[in-house]
Each structure stands twice: as structure tokens, then as C-alpha cells.
C-alpha positions in Angstrom: 18.2 26.0 -21.4 18.7 22.5 -20.3 21.9 22.9 -18.3 20.3 26.2 -16.8 16.8 24.3 -15.6 19.2 21.5 -14.3 19.7 23.6 -11.1 16.0 22.9 -10.0 17.3 19.6 -9.0 19.5 21.1 -6.2 17.1 23.8 -5.1 14.3 21.2 -4.6 16.8 18.8 -2.7 17.9 21.9 -0.5 14.3 23.1 -0.2 13.2 19.3 1.1 15.8 19.3 3.1 14.8 22.8 5.2 11.4 21.7 5.2 12.3 18.6 7.2 14.5 20.6 9.3 11.6 23.0 10.2 9.2 19.9 10.3 11.3 18.3 13.0 13.0 21.1 14.9 10.5 23.9 14.7 6.8 23.1 13.7 5.4 19.8 12.4 3.7 21.2 9.0 4.3 18.5 6.9 1.3 15.8 7.0 2.5 12.2 8.0 1.3 9.1 6.5 1.0 6.4 9.3 1.7 2.9 9.1 -1.6 1.0 7.5 -2.5 -1.9 5.5 -2.2 -0.4 1.7 -0.1 -0.1 -1.1 3.1 1.5 0.4 3.4 -1.1 3.4 5.8 1.3 5.2 6.6 0.5 9.2 6.7 3.9 10.4 5.1 7.6 9.8 6.6 9.2 6.7 6.1 13.0 5.9 4.3 13.8 3.0 6.4 16.7 1.5 5.5 17.1 -2.2 4.0 20.6 -1.4 7.2 21.8 -1.3 8.0 21.5 -4.6 5.3 24.0 -5.7 7.5 27.0 -4.3 10.4 25.4 -6.2 8.5 25.4 -9.5 6.2 28.3 -9.4 8.7 31.1 -9.2 10.2 29.6 -12.4 7.1 28.9 -14.3 5.9 32.6 -13.7 9.3 34.0 -14.9 8.9 31.9 -18.2 5.4 33.2 -18.4 3.4 30.0 -17.8 0.8 31.9 -16.0 -1.8 29.6 -16.5 0.5 26.4 -15.6 1.2 28.5 -12.3 -2.2 28.7 -11.7 -2.9 25.1 -12.5 -0.1 23.8 -10.2 -0.9 26.0 -7.3 -4.8 24.8 -7.6 -3.6 21.0 -7.9 -1.0 21.2 -5.0 -3.1 23.0 -2.7 -5.9 20.3 -3.3 -3.4 17.5 -2.6 -2.2 19.5 0.7 -5.6 19.8 2.0 -6.2 16.1 1.2 -2.9 14.7 2.7 -3.6 16.9 5.9 -7.0 15.3 6.0 -5.7 11.8 5.6 -3.1 12.3 8.4 -6.1 12.4 10.7 -8.3 9.9 8.8 -10.5 12.4 7.1 -10.1 12.1 3.5 -11.1 15.6 1.7 -14.5 15.2 0.3 -14.5 13.7 -3.3 -16.9 16.5 -4.5 -14.3 19.1 -3.2 -11.6 17.4 -4.6 -13.3 16.9 -8.1 -13.8 20.3 -8.0 -10.4 21.4 -7.3 -8.8 19.0 -9.8 -11.4 20.0 -12.3 -10.5 23.8 -12.2 -6.7 22.7 -12.0 -7.5 20.8 -15.1 -9.0 23.6 -17.0 -6.2 26.1 -16.1 -3.7 23.1 -17.3 -5.7 23.1 -20.7 -5.6 26.8 -20.8 -2.0 26.8 -20.6 -1.8 24.1 -23.7 -4.3 25.8 -26.1 -7.0 28.5 -26.6 -10.1 27.5 -25.6 -11.8 29.8 -28.0 -9.9 29.0 -31.2 -9.7 25.0 -30.3 -12.8 24.3 -28.0 -12.5 20.5 -28.7 -8.8 20.3 -27.9 -9.7 22.5 -24.8 -12.2 19.9 -23.3 -9.8 16.9 -24.5 -6.6 18.4 -22.8 -9.0 19.0 -19.6 -10.1 15.4 -19.6 -6.4 14.5 -19.9 -5.2 16.6 -17.1 -8.2 15.4 -14.7 -7.0 11.7 -15.6 -3.2 12.2 -15.4 -3.6 14.0 -12.1 -4.9 10.9 -10.7 -2.9 8.4 -12.8 0.4 10.1 -11.4 -1.1 9.9 -7.9 -2.0 6.4 -8.6 1.5 5.5 -9.0 2.8 7.0 -5.9 2.7 3.4 -4.3 6.2 2.3 -4.5 9.3 3.9 -3.6 11.1 6.2 -6.4 8.7 5.4 -9.0 6.2 8.4 -9.2 8.8 10.7 -9.0 11.2 9.1 -11.4 8.7 8.4 -14.0 7.3 11.9 -14.1 10.8 13.3 -14.3 11.5 10.6 -17.2 8.4 11.9 -18.9 8.9 15.5 -18.6 12.4 15.4 -19.4 11.9 13.6 -22.4 9.3 16.3 -23.3 11.7 19.0 -22.8 14.2 17.4 -25.1 11.5 17.5 -27.9 10.9 13.7 -27.6 7.0 13.5 -28.5 6.9 17.1 -28.1 7.0 18.8 -31.8 5.7 22.1 -31.8 6.7 23.1 -28.3 8.0 26.7 -27.9 11.3 27.2 -25.7 9.4 28.4 -22.6 7.2 25.1 -22.7 10.3 23.1 -23.0 11.9 24.9 -20.2 8.9 24.4 -18.2 8.9 21.0 -18.7 12.5 20.8 -18.0 12.2 22.8 -14.5 9.4 20.5 -13.1 11.2 17.4 -14.5 14.3 18.2 -12.5 12.6 19.5 -9.6 11.2 15.7 -9.5 14.8 14.6 -9.9 15.7 16.4 -6.7 13.1 14.6 -4.6 13.8 11.2 -5.6 16.9 10.9 -3.3 14.4 11.6 -0.5 12.1 8.7 -1.3 14.3 6.1 -3.3 15.9 3.6 -2.7 14.8 4.3 1.1 12.0 6.7 1.6 12.3 9.7 4.2 9.6 11.4 2.4 6.7 10.6 0.2 5.3 13.1 -2.5 1.6 12.5 -1.4 -1.3 14.1 -3.3 0.0 17.2 -3.3 3.3 16.4 -5.3 1.9 13.9 -7.4 -1.2 16.5 -8.2 1.4 18.9 -9.2 3.4 16.5 -11.6 0.4 15.1 -13.3 -1.0 18.6 -13.9 2.2 19.9 -15.5 2.6 16.7 -17.5 -0.9 17.2 -18.9 -0.3 20.3 -20.0 3.1 19.9 -21.9 1.7 16.5 -23.5 -1.6 18.5 -24.3 0.4 21.3 -26.3 1.6 18.7 -29.0 -0.8 16.0 -28.9 -3.4 17.4 -31.3 -0.5 17.9 -34.1 1.6 15.0 -32.8 -0.7 12.2 -31.3 2.7 10.1 -30.6 3.0 12.6 -27.5 0.6 11.0 -25.6 3.3 7.9 -25.8 5.3 10.0 -23.2 2.9 9.1 -20.4 2.1 5.7 -21.6 2.7 4.1 -18.3 0.8 6.3 -16.4 -2.1 6.0 -18.6 -1.8 2.1 -19.1 -1.7 1.7 -15.2 -4.9 4.0 -14.5 -6.9 2.1 -17.3 -6.1 -1.3 -16.1 -6.2 -0.7 -12.5 -9.4 1.2 -12.7 -11.1 -1.5 -14.8 -9.8 -4.1 -12.7 -11.7 -2.5 -9.7 -14.8 -2.0 -11.6 -15.0 -5.5 -12.8 -14.5 -6.8 -9.2 -17.1 -4.4 -7.7 -14.7 -2.3 -5.8 -14.5 1.6 -5.7 -12.0 2.7 -8.5 -10.8 5.6 -6.0 -9.6 3.0 -3.3 -6.0 2.2 -3.2 -5.0 -1.3 -3.6 -2.0 -3.7 -4.7 -3.1 -4.3 -8.5 -1.0 -1.6 -10.1 2.0 -2.2 -12.9 4.5 -1.6 -9.9 2.8 -4.6 -7.8 2.4 -6.8 -10.7 5.8 -6.3 -11.6 7.0 -7.2 -8.0 4.8 -10.2 -7.9 6.7 -11.2 -11.1 9.9 -11.1 -9.2 11.4 -7.7 -9.8 12.9 -6.3 -6.7 11.1 -3.6 -5.0 14.4 -1.3 -5.3 14.5 -2.0 -9.2 10.6 -1.0 -9.7 11.7 3.0 -10.1 14.5 2.9 -12.6 13.1 -0.1 -14.5 10.1 2.1 -14.9 11.7 5.2 -15.5 13.7 3.5 -18.2 10.7 2.0 -20.1 9.1 5.7 -20.1 12.7 7.0 -21.8 12.6 4.3 -24.3 8.9 4.9 -25.0 9.6 8.5 -25.3 12.5 8.0 -27.6 10.4 5.7 -29.8 7.8 8.7 -30.0 9.9 11.3 -30.8 
């Protein structure tokens, strides 16, 4: 199944190329992330194209019978796209609507991972994990290539059975499809950024990660190690902001990726180093 799903890389790359052409030459439908003080520090407007991953992976998920996961990705990516459109004009989506949308996506992701009637506590736990992991994945969309490569590494580790004992073949294939689609985005974002994932792409990747990890975590807690970097960054940066009296949801340069750069790691090396660490941790969690 892995060789077959690898074509998602090519499809995603081609879909992004088509989206860029339409955005530039026909109608500007992709939101732009304008230059501003903050996490990415880019010098020109960059299109936010993560929404393009949705039509790439959704038909495949539905073909695999992953109906709940298809619903979760659709809701998460749509909420992210609305937020991306608003940010382009300096109007973020109201946090209450965003929380409601991500909450519904998290419930759908949990339903894709376990039966809420047979395992209600596991269902609630996976719902919470999905909500956190959506935001944790989005938090790491702050340095070129990190979010896409790290998500791809975690998902492909899961698709190979590392930390994912008990997964059925459809679940492994779904993880592989989305992981390879994330790889298809990578050349557009690293080593030089032509596109950003934005909230739409990051939320989509995070919700799929949560569903895949949730399916294994109840019987194999080591599955959580496949998303250890995402969760570690989320915990440390939210804790730091609370201690400093700052809003936890406002972006800054206190993430693990920024700390690594402050310690001397070249910016271009951050994505491969973090992805490599994810693969290593995933291998140790097998």
C-alpha cells in the first residue's frame, strides 16, 4: 500500500502548482500572509495554500472508508481557511467560532479513532488530544518546512507501524496518504518559501495525526511519542506565555524551532533536524 499512496506526493505537488497558477493568472483565491513582525519574518506576501491539501486527500480518505476522518479534515481545513482569509485583512476569525469548529472537527476525529458508546472515556481523551494537536501543529508552522516535514515524518512513521500497533490496513494507508501529501507541499515551503500551509493546512495535518495516534494510544501509549515534538513545543510555549502573562494564542518566537536557531542551528537545517528527530522518536516507540 505504501508505494501506491506515495503518488499523493506527486498529486499534491501538481495541485499546488495549479492552485498557484490560478491564483496568479485567473483569480486571487488564496489568502496572502503579508509581511509583519512575528514568527515567520518574511519580506513579501506569501500565499497560504494549505487548503489545497484537502481536495488531494479527501477523495482518498473516502475511498478508504474513512468517513469520519474525511468529515474531520473538511471541518478543520474549512475553519483554517476562513481564519486565513480573515487574517489577510487583519480580521482573525472570532475565537469562539474557531473553538467551535475545531471542537466539532476533534469530535469527528475521535469518532474516526474509537467508538464513543463502547469507549466513552477514550473518545473524550482523543477529542482533547485532537483539539490540542490541531493547535500544536499550527504552532509549528513558524519556520520554513517544519510543519510539513514534521507532520509527514510522524504520519509516515505511523503508516509503517511505528507506534501504531493495532491499526488496520485502511488506517495505515490513510496515514500514508496524508503523510505523502505533506511531503508534496514541502518543496513549495522549503528551503525557500513560495507557499505557507496556513491554518487550513496545519489544522488538517494535526487532525489526521490525532486520529491516527488516538487509534493506538489506548492499547499502545508509546504511540504518543510519534507526536512528542509537537506536544512538547505546545506545552512549553503555552506555559512560557502564561508565566509571562501573555495570551497563549498570540504568536511569538519562543518555540522549540526558534530556540534551536538561537542556539546556532541554521534556519535551513531546522526542518530536516526536527523531522529526523521525529523519525528517531517514532522508531524508538515501535
